Each structure stands twice: as structure tokens, then as C-alpha cells.
LUMGUMAR-262909 format. One record per residue (C-alpha): residue number from 1; x, y negated, z. Coordinates in steps of 0.1 Angstrom, whole numbers. Example, Ala and Ser with C-alpha at 12.3 -4.5 7.8 and 13.67 -1.06 7.14 Angstrom:
<pts>
PT   num       x       y       z
PT     1     123      45      78
PT     2     137      11      71
</pts>
This chain:
<pts>
PT   num       x       y       z
PT     1       1       1      -1
PT     2      14     -33      -9
PT     3      15     -62      14
PT     4     -10     -81      -9
PT     5     -35     -52     -12
PT     6     -34     -48      26
PT     7     -50     -82      30
PT     8     -74     -80       3
PT     9    -104     -67      21
PT    10    -105     -88      53
PT    11     -92    -118      33
PT    12    -121    -114       8
PT    13    -144    -133      35
PT    14    -118    -162      30
PT    15    -122    -194       6
PT    16    -100    -222      -1
PT    17    -118    -243      25
PT    18    -112    -221      57
PT    19     -83    -206      78
PT    20     -79    -175     101
PT    21     -64    -187     132
PT    22     -47    -160     150
PT    23     -41    -173     188
PT    24     -15    -160     214
PT    25     -38    -136     227
PT    26     -47    -122     191
PT    27     -11    -118     185
PT    28      -4    -102     221
PT    29     -31     -76     214
PT    30     -15     -63     182
PT    31       5     -31     187
PT    32      37     -29     167
PT    33      67      -5     171
PT    34     102     -15     173
PT    35     112       3     143
PT    36      85     -15     123
PT    37     100     -49     133
PT    38     134     -41     125
PT    39     122     -26      92
PT    40     105     -58      84
PT    41     134     -81      93
PT    42     158     -60      74
PT    43     135     -61      41
PT    44     133     -99      46
PT    45     170    -102      45
PT    46     177     -79      15
PT    47     150     -96      -5
PT    48     167    -127       3
PT    49     201    -115      -7
PT    50     183    -102     -39
PT    51     176    -136     -49
PT    52     137    -130     -47
PT    53     131    -151     -18
PT    54     135    -189      -9
PT    55     149    -201      26
PT    56     159    -238      24
PT    57     176    -255      52
PT    58     155    -266      84
PT    59     144    -302      87
PT    60     153    -314     125
PT    61     141    -344     145
PT    62     156    -352     179
PT    63     153    -385     198
PT    64     183    -402     211
PT    65     181    -391     245
PT    66     177    -357     236
PT    67     144    -350     256
PT    68     128    -330     228
PT    69     136    -312     195
PT    70     113    -304     165
PT    71     121    -281     134
PT    72     102    -277     104
PT    73     111    -246      80
PT    74      95    -238      47
PT    75     101    -204      27
PT    76      89    -179       4
PT    77      88    -141       5
PT    78      92    -128     -30
PT    79      83     -92     -21
PT    80      52    -100       1
PT    81      42    -129     -23
PT    82      36    -151       5
PT    83      46    -189      11
PT    84      47    -199      47
PT    85      57    -232      68
PT    86      69    -228     105
PT    87      70    -255     128
PT    88      86    -258     163
PT    89      85    -283     191
PT    90     103    -284     223
PT    91      97    -312     250
PT    92     114    -315     285
PT    93     148    -302     275
PT    94     165    -316     305
PT    95     139    -300     328
PT    96     139    -267     342
PT    97     122    -240     319
PT    98      91    -240     339
PT    99      87    -276     333
PT   100      94    -275     295
PT   101      68    -275     266
PT   102      72    -255     236
PT   103      48    -249     207
PT   104      57    -229     174
PT   105      32    -221     148
PT   106      33    -203     112
PT   107      11    -209      86
PT   108       9    -184      56
PT   109      -4    -187      22
PT   110     -11    -159      -6
PT   111       8    -168     -34
PT   112     -13    -143     -59
PT   113     -46    -153     -49
PT   114     -37    -191     -37
PT   115     -57    -186      -6
PT   116     -48    -193      30
PT   117     -37    -161      51
PT   118     -33    -171      84
PT   119     -20    -195     111
PT   120      -8    -181     139
PT   121      11    -188     170
PT   122      48    -178     163
PT   123      60    -172     200
PT   124      58    -134     199
PT   125      71    -133     165
PT   126     103    -152     175
PT   127     106    -131     206
PT   128     106     -98     184
PT   129     125    -113     152
PT   130     155    -124     171
PT   131     165     -92     191
PT   132     157     -72     160
PT   133     183     -97     138
PT   134     209     -87     168
PT   135     201     -50     166
PT   136     208     -50     129
PT   137     238     -71     132
PT   138     250     -44     159
PT   139     242     -16     136
PT   140     262     -30     108
PT   141     291     -44     127
PT   142     298     -25     159
PT   143     330      -3     159
PT   144     325      31     151
PT   145     318      52     182
PT   146     304      22     204
PT   147     288      35     235
PT   148     283       6     258
PT   149     264     -30     254
PT   150     264     -60     278
PT   151     236     -83     278
PT   152     240    -115     291
PT   153     206    -135     300
PT   154     173    -123     310
PT   155     150    -148     293
PT   156     127    -140     264
PT   157     157    -128     242
PT   158     173    -109     268
PT   159     143     -88     279
PT   160     140     -71     245
PT   161     176     -71     236
PT   162     184     -35     249
PT   163     152     -17     236
PT   164     160     -31     200
PT   165     198     -22     205
PT   166     187      15     214
PT   167     165      15     184
PT   168     195       7     159
PT   169     223      24     178
PT   170     207      53     199
PT   171     241      66     209
PT   172     246      37     235
PT   173     248      54     270
PT   174     260      24     291
PT   175     237      -4     293
PT   176     246     -34     310
PT   177     229     -69     319
PT   178     243    -102     336
PT   179     216    -124     347
PT   180     208    -147     375
PT   181     168    -149     378
PT   182     153    -121     398
PT   183     121    -122     377
PT   184     142    -120     344
PT   185     160     -90     358
PT   186     128     -73     366
PT   187     115     -78     333
PT   188     143     -65     316
PT   189     140     -33     333
PT   190     102     -32     327
PT   191     108     -38     290
PT   192     133     -12     288
PT   193     112      15     306
PT   194      83       6     285
PT   195     100      14     255
PT   196     127      40     266
PT   197     114      57     301
PT   198     143      79     306
PT   199     170      54     302
PT   200     183      29     332
PT   201     201      -4     330
PT   202     229     -15     351
PT   203     228     -50     367
PT   204     263     -62     369
PT   205     278     -91     389
PT   206     314     -89     377
PT   207     311    -104     342
PT   208     346    -101     334
PT   209     346     -66     342
PT   210     315     -58     324
PT   211     327     -77     290
PT   212     357     -58     295
PT   213     340     -25     291
PT   214     314     -33     264
PT   215     315     -23     227
PT   216     289     -49     221
PT   217     281     -80     239
PT   218     248    -101     232
PT   219     248    -136     247
PT   220     211    -149     250
PT   221     214    -168     280
PT   222     200    -204     284
PT   223     223    -235     281
PT   224     226    -241     319
PT   225     242    -204     324
PT   226     273    -199     345
PT   227     283    -173     322
PT   228     312    -178     296
PT   229     330    -146     285
PT   230     364    -153     269
PT   231     382    -135     241
PT   232     410    -122     263
PT   233     383    -104     286
PT   234     370     -83     256
PT   235     380     -49     241
PT   236     403     -54     212
PT   237     373     -40     188
PT   238     341     -55     207
PT   239     315     -72     186
PT   240     301    -103     201
PT   241     267    -116     191
PT   242     256    -152     199
PT   243     220    -158     202
PT   244     220    -184     229
PT   245     248    -192     255
PT   246     272    -169     275
PT   247     303    -165     256
PT   248     330    -192     249
PT   249     343    -208     218
PT   250     375    -185     220
PT   251     353    -154     212
PT   252     347    -172     177
PT   253     381    -187     171
PT   254     400    -154     181
PT   255     379    -129     161
PT   256     392    -110     133
PT   257     359    -113     114
PT   258     330    -139     117
PT   259     297    -130     103
PT   260     267    -155     104
PT   261     231    -150      94
PT   262     235    -185      80
PT   263     269    -202      75
PT   264     250    -236      70
PT   265     227    -233     102
PT   266     258    -222     122
PT   267     275    -256     115
PT   268     245    -273     124
PT   269     235    -254     155
PT   270     268    -240     166
PT   271     287    -270     172
PT   272     289    -261     210
PT   273     315    -233     197
PT   274     337    -259     181
PT   275     374    -259     192
PT   276     391    -287     210
PT   277     394    -306     178
PT   278     357    -303     170
PT   279     362    -278     145
PT   280     342    -245     140
PT   281     359    -213     123
PT   282     349    -206      90
PT   283     324    -178      82
PT   284     339    -147      65
PT   285     305    -134      51
PT   286     266    -139      57
PT   287     247    -112      69
PT   288     222    -110      41
PT   289     249    -102      18
PT   290     264     -75      43
PT   291     232     -58      43
PT   292     231     -57       6
PT   293     266     -44       3
PT   294     276     -76     -15
PT   295     300     -86      11
PT   296     321     -68      37
PT   297     312     -70      77
PT   298     337     -51      97
PT   299     367     -43      75
PT   300     386     -21     102
PT   301     377      -1     128
PT   302     401     -21     154
PT   303     389     -55     144
PT   304     371     -80     169
PT   305     340     -95     152
PT   306     318    -123     161
PT   307     284    -125     147
PT   308     261    -156     149
PT   309     224    -150     151
PT   310     206    -181     143
PT   311     177    -167     123
PT   312     162    -175      91
PT   313     124    -186      85
PT   314     123    -158      57
PT   315     124    -132      87
PT   316      96    -152     107
PT   317      77    -149      74
PT   318      77    -116      68
PT   319      72    -106     104
PT   320      45    -130     106
PT   321      27    -118      74
PT   322      30     -81      90
PT   323      11     -95     121
PT   324     -14    -110      99
PT   325     -19     -76      80
PT   326     -25     -57     115
PT   327     -49     -86     129
PT   328     -69     -90      96
PT   329     -74     -54      96
PT   330     -87     -52     129
PT   331    -109     -81     123
PT   332     -89    -104     150
PT   333     -88    -139     148
PT   334    -110    -170     143
PT   335    -119    -184     110
PT   336    -119    -222     111
PT   337    -134    -244      83
PT   338    -103    -266      82
PT   339    -107    -283      49
PT   340    -146    -286      48
</pts>
């Protein structure tokens, strides 16, 4: 069944003046497996590498005092034949996390029928997409025989990092987490047991020792984290994946190979990893090309690798469309005569 035909019957009630709105609770009620998420995200990258999709650079607006940040991202998935716009707005960046306001939405249009598909809250999509990308990076870039992983941070991205890593690297047998928030640590355990009930996580407080024992390090912490892993703490062939914060600039600048989901985005959003001269290390390859076999990721078993996971809107579009398929098939959502 193609992506387009899967939406045909539920979308038959649509016209060019109405829009199906999928709320946070609508999206939360949809069951989707981790494998399904990984497959959808991987397809989005491969489609982009094949030149079938479009992923223009995001637009960013930020006031001088830095109290908020806004993004707008437009893209097209050439396999699913959909066009979508994602918006993101975060307010209160200088406040504690529970005092911040964050809104993100995705609006999808069917590029075959010309009709709107759905507008949805994008929170869960981002919470799934990002650790799925990290898991794909780990699958492609971890040293052969990797058995241990360390996740730094227990926020939204940290809580699903280990289940996704086990989805792509089931041979991992030591799972470590460094975090400072009891609720986050509890959530990490709950998510791991929900997806892999026979696996246990080791909560570490000696970050240097844990980093030195890890084959894969995934840094997902927030900007206020005390954690900052340095390159000389790591195994010679370690893979470091940066999602948020928790590893220092030396892990980038001393790596043998640097892979980014997008070199352009890394230059914009990775400035905190600049060296003393304000310079970023050049990217050796972009991940869509690595997946497609057009560029090399790890070129030697003993190499240290740094991977920058900034996300691409085409992955949000593909996963959002998958959620729309599942939701519309279940009759979920509220139809709004938006253009009437």
C-alpha cells in the first residue's frame, strides 16, 4: 500500500476548505513501534540522498536578549508525495524547563490530490524522530563489536535513547545513563522496561569512568548540564553523538571522522562546539550520503567518530505523514473548516 492510497478513504471526506487537526492527545493515542519509526526515518534520509526530496535551510528568528527562539521549516517528500511546513516556538529560554513554553506544529499537504492531509502537534514526532536518528547513526558509525552505551541527560531525548539504540544495536549489553534529575532517571527506567522489559540501565555518577567504558556516547542533556565529556576520557574508537549538550568541543576537534546530518545546520546550531578561535571542525560526510553508500562513515575500526544529530525536516515530514496515516485510518482528529 502506498503512502497516498493509505490516506485515500479517510481523506475522501476532505475538501480544499477543511483541515484535519490532530491534537497532542490524538497523537499520543496512536501505537507505533520503534522499528516502524526507524524505518520511516531511514527512508526519509535515503529519499533525500537520492534527490527525490527537498530540505531547504530553516529560517530562524531570535530576539536580542535571547528569551525566545522560533523556526520555520519547509520540505517535500518525493516518495510520499507530500509537502509540509513545520513551525517551532520556544519562549523563556532563560527560565527553568518547567517555566518554558514550547509549541511545535506540522501541516501536511497531499501533492497528488492537492488537498490538505492534517495539521498536528509535532511534540511526539520530534521526541521519536531524534533518538531514531541517533540509533541509525550508531548502527552505521559505531565500531565493530560495540557492546556498551552511555546516554548523558534524562530529558525528552534521553528517555528514549536506549530503547532506540537497542533497536538498531541489539548486541549492546551495558547500558549507562548519567543524569541529575530523579524524575528523569525514573522515566528512563520506565521507557526501557516498556520496550525491553528484560534489560536494565546502570545509573552512573562517575561520568569520566563511564565515558571511558562506553563504545557509544549519546549527549542529550540540556544547556545547563554540568556534564562535559572530553576527548581524552574516551576509548580510542568511541562514537560520540551530539544531540543537545554533555560533551566538550574536544570530542569534535580531535575526532578522526566527523559526520553530520547536515553540515549547513551544524554551522548554524553547533557554534557552542567551536574551538578557541571560534572555528568548527569541517564535516567529512553528511549522514544521508553515508546511508545511501555515496560517502564513507567510519573508514577504520580504530577510528574515533563524532556525529552531529541536528535533525532534518524531511524526517519530521515522513514520520508525521506516518502518524497521519494511522490517525486518519482510526478516524482520529477534528475536522476544521479553516478556509471557509
